[in-house]
C-alpha positions as CSV (number, residue, x, y, z in Angstrom):
1,M,-11.3,16.1,8.8
2,L,-8.8,17.8,5.9
3,Q,-10.0,20.0,4.2
4,A,-7.7,21.9,1.9
5,G,-4.9,19.6,0.1
6,M,-2.0,20.5,1.2
7,H,-0.6,20.3,4.9
8,F,3.0,21.1,5.7
9,H,3.7,19.4,9.4
10,P,0.4,20.1,10.2
11,G,0.6,19.8,14.5
12,G,3.9,19.0,13.6
13,R,4.1,15.4,12.4
14,N,4.4,14.3,8.6
15,S,3.0,16.4,5.6
16,I,-0.1,15.2,4.4
17,V,-1.5,15.8,0.8
18,L,-5.1,15.0,-0.5
19,M,-4.8,13.8,-4.7
20,S,-7.0,13.0,-6.9
21,L,-7.0,12.1,-10.5
22,R,-10.9,11.5,-11.5
23,H,-11.8,12.9,-14.8
24,N,-12.9,16.8,-12.4
25,A,-10.0,17.2,-10.0
26,P,-9.5,20.6,-10.0
27,Y,-6.0,19.8,-9.9
28,A,-4.0,18.3,-13.1
29,D,-1.8,15.6,-10.6
30,R,-0.5,12.3,-12.5
31,I,1.3,9.1,-11.0
32,E,4.4,7.9,-13.2
33,D,6.6,5.3,-13.1
34,S,4.2,2.4,-12.0
35,G,3.0,4.6,-9.3
36,R,6.3,5.2,-7.7
37,T,6.7,8.4,-8.6
38,I,3.6,11.1,-8.3
39,I,3.8,14.7,-10.0
40,Y,1.7,16.8,-7.4
41,E,0.0,20.3,-8.8
42,G,0.6,23.5,-6.3
43,H,-2.9,25.0,-5.0
44,D,-4.5,27.9,-6.8
45,A,-5.4,30.7,-3.8
46,R,-8.7,31.5,-2.8
47,S,-11.7,33.0,-4.2
48,S,-11.7,36.7,-3.5
49,E,-12.9,40.3,-4.0
50,V,-9.0,41.1,-4.7
51,C,-9.3,38.2,-6.9
52,P,-12.0,36.8,-8.3
53,N,-11.2,33.8,-11.1
54,P,-7.8,31.9,-8.7
55,K,-7.0,30.3,-12.5
56,S,-7.0,33.1,-14.0
57,E,-3.8,34.3,-11.1
58,D,-0.1,32.4,-10.8
59,Q,-0.5,29.7,-8.2
60,P,0.7,31.8,-5.4
61,L,4.3,31.6,-3.1
62,E,3.0,33.3,-0.4
63,H,0.1,35.5,1.0
64,A,0.0,39.3,0.8
65,S,1.5,39.7,4.5
66,G,4.9,38.0,2.9
67,K,3.7,34.5,4.9
68,P,4.5,31.6,2.6
69,T,1.9,29.8,1.2
70,Q,1.3,25.6,1.7
71,N,2.8,25.9,-1.9
72,G,5.7,28.1,-0.7
73,L,6.6,25.9,2.1
74,F,6.7,22.8,0.5
75,H,8.9,24.8,-2.2
76,Q,11.1,25.6,-0.3
77,A,11.3,22.2,2.5
78,A,11.8,21.0,-1.6
79,Q,14.7,23.3,-2.3
80,E,16.7,22.5,0.9
81,F,16.3,19.5,0.0
82,K,17.9,19.6,-3.5
83,V,21.4,22.1,-2.2
84,G,21.5,19.2,0.8
85,R,20.1,21.6,3.5
86,R,17.8,19.1,4.4
87,E,16.8,15.8,4.4
88,A,13.9,15.0,2.2
89,E,10.1,16.2,3.5
90,V,8.3,13.1,4.1
91,V,4.8,13.5,2.9
92,H,1.8,10.9,3.3
93,V,-0.2,10.9,0.4
94,Y,-4.2,10.3,-0.3
95,Q,-6.0,10.0,-3.5
96,K,-9.7,10.4,-3.4
97,L,-12.1,7.4,-4.0
98,Y,-15.6,8.9,-3.4
99,A,-16.8,12.4,-2.1
100,G,-15.6,11.9,1.5
101,I,-13.7,8.4,0.9
102,W,-9.6,9.0,0.7
103,S,-7.2,5.8,0.9
104,F,-4.0,6.6,1.9
105,N,-1.6,6.2,-1.3
106,G,2.4,5.5,0.9
107,T,4.5,7.6,2.3
108,F,7.0,9.6,-0.6
109,R,9.5,12.0,0.0
110,L,9.6,15.4,-1.6
111,T,12.2,15.5,-3.7
112,D,11.7,18.6,-6.4
113,S,9.2,21.0,-6.9
114,W,9.0,24.1,-9.9
115,Q,7.3,26.2,-11.5
116,E,6.0,26.2,-15.5
117,D,3.3,27.5,-17.5
118,S,0.0,26.0,-18.0
119,E,-2.3,27.8,-20.2
120,G,-1.2,31.8,-19.5
121,R,-0.2,31.3,-16.5
122,K,2.4,29.9,-13.7
123,V,1.1,27.0,-11.8
124,L,3.9,24.9,-9.0
125,K,5.0,20.9,-9.3
126,F,5.8,19.1,-6.6
127,R,7.8,15.9,-7.6
128,L,7.4,13.1,-4.8
129,E,8.7,9.6,-4.7
130,I,7.2,6.5,-2.7
131,T,9.5,4.9,0.5
132,S,8.8,1.4,2.1
133,E,10.3,2.9,4.7
134,N,8.8,3.6,8.3
135,L,8.8,7.3,8.3
136,Y,5.4,7.3,11.0
137,D,5.9,9.5,13.0
138,D,3.0,7.6,15.3
139,S,4.0,4.9,17.0
140,T,0.7,3.8,17.3
141,S,0.2,3.6,13.7
142,V,1.0,0.6,11.3
143,A,3.1,0.9,8.3
144,L,3.3,-0.7,5.5
145,T,5.4,-1.6,2.4
146,H,3.5,0.6,-0.1
147,D,5.6,-1.1,-4.0
148,R,3.2,0.4,-6.4
149,V,0.6,1.9,-5.7
150,I,-2.8,0.9,-6.7
151,P,-5.1,3.0,-9.4
152,A,-8.2,4.7,-8.1
153,D,-10.4,2.7,-10.6
154,V,-9.1,-0.4,-9.4
155,K,-10.1,0.4,-4.8
156,R,-13.5,2.4,-6.2
157,A,-14.3,-0.9,-7.5
158,V,-13.0,-2.8,-5.2
159,Y,-14.5,-0.7,-2.4
160,K,-17.7,-1.0,-3.8
161,R,-17.6,-4.8,-4.6
162,D,-16.5,-5.3,-0.7
163,G,-19.0,-3.1,0.5
164,G,-17.3,-1.1,2.5
165,Q,-16.5,-2.8,4.7
166,C,-13.2,-6.2,6.3
167,V,-14.1,-8.8,4.0
168,K,-12.8,-10.8,7.2
169,C,-14.6,-9.4,9.9
170,G,-16.4,-6.5,8.8
171,L,-15.0,-3.3,10.4
172,R,-15.6,-0.4,8.4
173,D,-12.8,1.8,10.3
174,N,-8.7,1.7,9.3
175,L,-9.3,-0.2,5.3
176,H,-6.5,-1.0,3.5
177,F,-6.3,-2.7,0.4
178,D,-4.8,-6.0,-0.1
179,H,-2.8,-7.9,-2.5
180,I,-4.8,-11.1,-2.5
181,L,-1.8,-12.9,-4.2
182,P,1.0,-10.7,-2.2
183,F,2.4,-7.8,-4.9
184,S,5.9,-9.2,-3.8
185,K,4.8,-13.0,-5.1
186,G,4.0,-12.1,-8.7
187,G,0.5,-10.1,-7.6
188,A,-1.1,-8.1,-9.7
189,S,-2.1,-4.2,-8.5
190,I,-4.1,-3.1,-11.7
191,T,-7.3,-5.7,-11.3
192,A,-9.6,-5.7,-9.1
193,E,-10.3,-9.9,-8.4
194,N,-6.7,-9.8,-6.7
195,V,-7.3,-6.4,-4.5
196,Q,-9.4,-7.2,-1.3
197,L,-10.2,-5.3,1.7
198,L,-9.4,-5.8,5.1
199,C,-8.9,-4.1,8.5
200,A,-5.7,-3.1,10.2
201,R,-5.4,-6.3,12.3
202,H,-6.7,-8.9,9.4
203,N,-3.9,-7.2,7.3
204,L,-1.3,-7.6,9.5
205,Q,-2.1,-10.9,10.4
206,K,-2.0,-12.6,6.6
207,H,1.7,-9.8,5.9
208,D,2.8,-11.7,2.8
209,K,1.3,-15.1,3.0
210,I,-1.3,-16.8,-0.2
211,E,-4.3,-18.3,1.5
């Protein structure tokens, strides 16, 4: 249901970012440290009569009214964490697989932000570091340990192979990418042969068992 890519405390809940590593992605997001760190690029101003070409303008921290943009809200949170004025912001990260299909990539902490030059303009960068702690603010949600991000190309292959449904029961809602041989027992994240789609119920039942 979310349209924009950055959402700071939507509805008072944990922050969310939507990322994409596809070749035509509008922003230069990247994954480092074997999936434990994401460098997320801030977002451009919206196209308007005042800003007909957002890609030629510095990414904004404030609206014309002086109110902070989503960039500004995330940047302020990161800078306050760096000087010890607050805990690291908790961010849920989702990655685009196909049009309208997003995969949960894990729960991260926002630990840094900065501006850098890119093709003659200033863009914002945000450092997100993965955590395995249960940091959900919804007691009905299922918090899973994400020790390593499964690459998007592997997820796309698995989603297509498994028909976009749980391989156990055929459910198409609340799906999880499950390591067939658990990661904790040496299972790989970089091959589709070791990943399958499970619904939340079957994923919890399996946990780290080898079937």
